C-alpha positions, 0 to 999 in steps of 0.5 A: 728094870734092866739091871744094876746101876754102874758104880762108875755112873754113881761116882760121876754123878756125885762128882758133878753135883754140889751137895750144897746145891742139892741140900739148899734146894730143899732147906735153908742153909747159912754160910758159916766159915767154909761150911754151911749150917741149918736146922736139921730136917731129920729131927726137931731142933731150935739151934742149928746143928746140921752142917754141910761141908762143900770140901768133903761133900758130906753133911753131918748133924751133931744132934741126931748124928745123921750124915752122908752124901748128896745121895743119902740126903735125898734118900732120907729127906725124900724118903725114897730108895737108893735107885730112886735117889739116883734117878732124882739126882740124875734127873736134876742134871738131865742125865739118863740112868744106865743099867748093867745087864746082869743075868736074864734082863727083866722086861721093861715096865710099860710107863704108859700104865701109870698115865692110864691109872691116873686117868682112871683115878680122875674118872672115879673121883669125878664119879663120886660127885653126885653119887648119893649112895656112895657119899652117904656111905662115906658120911656114915663112916664119919669121913669128911670131904677133906679126908676123901680128897687127901686119899683120892677116894672115888666111886666106880659107877654101875655099868660094864663099859664106863672106862672104855667110854670115858677114856676113849684115847686109852687103847683097850689093851692098856686098860687090860694091862692096868688091871682095870678091865677083864676079858672073859673066856668068850672074849668079852671085855668089861670093867673090873670095878662096878658100884664100889668105893674106890681107894687108889693105891700109890707107890713111894712116888705118889703114882697110882699103881692099883685100886681097892674097891669096897662094894656098895651092893648087898649080894654075893661077891667079895666085900673088897676087890683089889687090882690084880698083879700087873707090871706096876702093882705087886700087892705082896710088897705094897702098903696102902696109905704109906705115901699119904703118911709120908706126905702128912708127917715131917718125921715118922716116929712109928708106923701102925699097920692095920688090916683095911683101907677104911681103918687107915682113912678113919684113923687119919680122919681122927688125927692118926696119920701114921697108919698103913694097911697091907692089901688083903695079904698077911704082913710079909717080910718084904712089907717089913723091909719097906716099913723099916725104911721109914721108921724104927718102930712098927706096931701091928694092930690085930683083932683080939680073937684067935684069928687075930692072934694067929695073924699077929704070930705070922707077922712076927715070924715074917718080921724076924729077919728084918729086926736088929737092935735099932728096930722095934716090933710091937703087937696090939690086940683090939677088944673083941668085935672092934676094929681100928675104925670102930674103936677110934670112933667110940673112944676118940684119939686119946683112947686109941692112943692109950691102947696102942701105948700098951702094945706088947713087944714082939719078942716078948710075945714070942717067949709068951706064946712058946712058953704056954703049957710048959713048966719052966721049973723043970728041966724038961720044960726048959729044954722044950722051950729052948728047942721050940724057940731055936728056929725063931732065934736063927731068923734074926740077923747076926748082931746085938739083938740076936746076941741079946736074944740068945742070952735071954734064952740062956737065962730062961732055960738055964743053959748059960748060967756059967757062961763066960766071955769068949774070944769071938765075943771079944772081937765083936765088942767095943772095948780096949782089947788088942783085937778090938783096936786091931779091928778098928784100924783094919776097918779104917784102912779098908774104908779109906782104901777098899782096893787093898782087899783084893791084895789079901791072899785068896786062901786068907780071904776065904778063911776070913769070910768064913768068920765074918759073923765074929768080926762085926762091922769089919766082917760085914765090910770084908763080905761087901768088898768081896761081893763088890770088888769095884766098890769104893768108899762112896759106895760103902757110905751109901750101902750103910747110909741108914744105920749106926754102921754108916756113922762108923764108916763115915768117921773112918773115912774122915780120919787123918792118918799120918801114914802114906799109901805104902805104909798103910798097905804094909800095916794092913797086910800085917794086921790081917795076919794078926787077925787071922791068928786071933781067929784061929785061937778063938776056934781052938777055944771054941772046940775045947769048950765043946769038949767040956761037961756033958749034961742031961740036955746034951743035944740042945747044948750042942745045938747052941754050941753050933749056933753061937750061944753054946760057945759061952758055956764052960 
């Protein structure tokens, strides 16, 4: 990639397309008055509640509350990232997506590698036919030809130069760059994969980006061998089976993360189509960012031994920065000696589903693991737990989930038994207080006229940005506009397209205000001054709270005061 897509191009793109045409090419719409309606593609329904407005160029579902623009529809319907959605929309108009140069330009990806890898996949699949040893192995694992076809499973035959002999039109340099061949120190070039069952790894568009190979030889060497890092393959962020799961399921209610290729394929063979696997690495933060793009519930499946529980703990640590009140992480530990493949063959789909249904919520596992060996009936035990859990709480993003997690720590440790609501919480809450009403109105003004944000005094903006965590969505919007001074309403809707905040912003954008631009500006700047006064009052209250009683766990009390919970202790 060469850089960021200019906002001006995105605006021009959306002005050229008609949302009705974009959506109608992917689902059935019926004209109802000045709008169009149809069955929502994002949840199961029998009565149409999905509406498309050609005037506003928005869609909205009154059933599941999905809403947005032509871009957000493509993102959610095609299950692609923002950049891919822009490319799809631009491609439909025959436009090339421009890029801004930001910092050091990244090298352009060699698109030929996708063609080379596709040709290699075709060769491996053809080689599977008539390869009795490979076919017998797959049959012994209970796989049918249909599943092998759906996952593109193939076979790398014996030999050192099969690819160069079969793909004669592919330059040797391309085979090396794609990770299909290896060059020794002596300059000898040979096939990386030999006598292995081949599992093609696909990106979100279905393009082959690499392979995993399972050996059929009983000699020294890795049981599984993956493609190396290349321009198109980065195993630390890819998931095997995700593309196949998206293709098989209209709606992904949850994703099950397992450890190996055969686990994914075996589960699909038995009707569990929502399994994916990491590629020989631990489940990292980038994996969870990708998983939560497609579902709100992720269940990680591990062996029940100590190594499996350690892997579960590592996965939980990596997932914490991606969690919020809408996203769930659960962990399931299998009986000793079992893996998903063997378990589902022994117990069937019903038995496997029953085990998954008993998965432990990730945050419950967090408390259980850290509480082991501690006597929570004593001050020392509770203090120890508070100290141990603090770094993990800090990893959770600001929001409802973090607040609830802090409250849970307070309940378990006794640090918050006398807690009372404070001003910063009132700013975040959705009640009828003056601060809440003021914040709601300021948010509406910013959504409708983002260009008013730069008109706020520089020092006032800096003060407000220091307190964004205390202002909920209003603070997030202020931070976004400060980082993206040219952003408009459309860009905000795209940025918050896949969560509850997006619905709030859409509602704000659609509000009819009985006030002109000049009046809105005057009310906005006056409201900013009043909000600043409320924040300063909250700071004074916070400082007073910190000066109150001391206790036997003063150090921990001060820690929580500095990190959000202790402000409630009176």
